[in-house]
Structure formats: structure tokens, C-alpha cells
VEXDREN-2710 file (C-alpha; in Angstrom, 1 decimal):
% VEXDREN-2710
k/r/px/py/pz
1/MET/-74.2/-129.4/-87.2
2/VAL/-77.2/-130.2/-89.4
3/ASN/-78.7/-132.4/-86.7
4/PHE/-78.2/-129.7/-84.1
5/LEU/-80.2/-127.3/-86.3
6/LYS/-82.9/-129.8/-87.0
7/ASN/-83.3/-130.6/-83.3
8/ALA/-83.3/-126.9/-82.4
9/PHE/-86.0/-126.1/-85.0
10/ARG/-88.1/-129.1/-83.9
11/ASP/-87.8/-128.0/-80.3
12/MET/-88.9/-124.4/-81.2
13/LYS/-91.8/-125.8/-83.2
14/GLU/-93.0/-128.0/-80.3
15/SER/-92.5/-125.1/-77.9
16/ALA/-94.6/-122.8/-80.2
17/LYS/-97.4/-125.4/-80.4
18/ALA/-97.4/-125.8/-76.6
19/GLN/-97.5/-122.0/-76.1
20/HIS/-100.3/-121.7/-78.6
21/LYS/-102.4/-124.2/-76.5
22/VAL/-101.7/-122.1/-73.4
23/ASP/-102.7/-118.9/-75.2
24/LYS/-105.9/-120.6/-76.4
25/ALA/-106.8/-121.8/-72.9
26/ASN/-106.1/-118.3/-71.4
27/PHE/-108.2/-116.7/-74.1
28/ALA/-111.1/-119.1/-73.5
29/ALA/-110.8/-118.4/-69.7
30/ALA/-110.8/-114.6/-70.2
31/LYS/-113.8/-114.9/-72.5
32/ALA/-115.7/-117.0/-70.0
33/GLU/-114.9/-114.5/-67.2
34/ALA/-116.1/-111.6/-69.4
35/ARG/-119.4/-113.4/-70.0
36/ALA/-119.8/-114.1/-66.3
37/SER/-119.1/-110.5/-65.5
38/TRP/-121.6/-109.3/-68.1
39/GLU/-124.3/-111.6/-66.7
40/GLU/-123.6/-110.4/-63.2
41/ALA/-123.8/-106.8/-64.3
42/LYS/-127.2/-107.5/-65.9
43/VAL/-128.4/-109.0/-62.6
44/MET/-127.2/-106.0/-60.7
45/GLY/-129.2/-103.7/-63.0
46/SER/-132.5/-105.2/-61.7
47/SER/-133.1/-103.8/-58.2
48/SER/-135.2/-106.8/-57.1
49/LYS/-132.6/-109.3/-58.2
50/ARG/-129.8/-107.2/-56.7
51/LYS/-131.7/-107.1/-53.4
52/ALA/-132.2/-110.8/-53.4
53/MET/-128.6/-111.5/-54.3
54/MET/-127.4/-109.1/-51.6
55/GLN/-129.7/-110.7/-49.0
56/LYS/-128.4/-114.2/-49.9
57/GLU/-124.8/-112.9/-49.5
58/ARG/-125.7/-111.4/-46.1
59/LYS/-127.3/-114.6/-44.9
60/GLU/-124.3/-116.6/-45.9
61/ALA/-122.0/-114.1/-44.1
62/ILE/-124.1/-114.3/-41.0
63/ALA/-124.0/-118.1/-41.1
64/LYS/-120.2/-118.1/-41.4
65/ALA/-119.8/-115.6/-38.6
66/ARG/-122.0/-117.7/-36.3
67/LYS/-120.0/-120.8/-37.1
68/ARG/-116.8/-119.0/-36.3
69/GLN/-118.3/-117.8/-33.1
70/ALA/-119.3/-121.3/-32.1
71/GLN/-115.9/-122.6/-32.9
72/ALA/-114.2/-119.8/-30.9
73/GLU/-116.5/-120.4/-27.9
74/ALA/-115.7/-124.2/-28.0
75/ARG/-112.0/-123.4/-28.0
76/PHE/-112.4/-120.9/-25.1
77/ASN/-114.4/-123.5/-23.1
78/ALA/-111.8/-126.2/-23.8
79/ALA/-109.0/-123.9/-22.7
80/LYS/-110.9/-122.8/-19.6
81/LEU/-111.6/-126.4/-18.7
82/SER/-107.9/-127.3/-19.3
83/ASN/-106.9/-124.5/-17.0
84/LYS/-109.2/-125.8/-14.2
85/ILE/-107.8/-129.3/-14.5
86/ASP/-104.1/-128.1/-14.5
87/GLY/-104.6/-125.5/-11.8
END
């Protein structure tokens, strides 16, 4: 009975230590996210920086869309060619 209690308390202690590490890591992550959000908000406050950031995002979106379009056209042409060969 005594060993059971010792083992139970030791397990609880180890579990509490592990949970404390998880909580510390989560807190550090939340703190870093808050700092990042604050810096992003400061950037958005400046109209020239905001415009530059928005322009960069638009250019990236256009590039991704063009890449998707090229891939879709390649698939279309491959399917069309496959149909001609089969038909």
C-alpha cells in the first residue's frame, strides 16, 4: 500500500512537471505571437509601408494564380492529346 502511494505521488509529480513545461512553451508561443501581431499592426499604421506590403502580397497572389493557370493548361492539353490518341 505504501509503495502504491509513493508511486502514485511520484507519477503525479512527474506529470505536473511535464504539464508545467507544456504551459511554459504555450505561454512563450503566445507571447511571440502577440509581439508579431504588434509589429504587424505598427507596420499597418504607416500608409507607405502598408501599401508596399499589400503590393507584395498582390504580386505573390498573381504569381501563384499564373502558376496554377499554367498547370491547369498543361493538364488540359495532356487530356486533349490523350483523347486524340485514344479516339
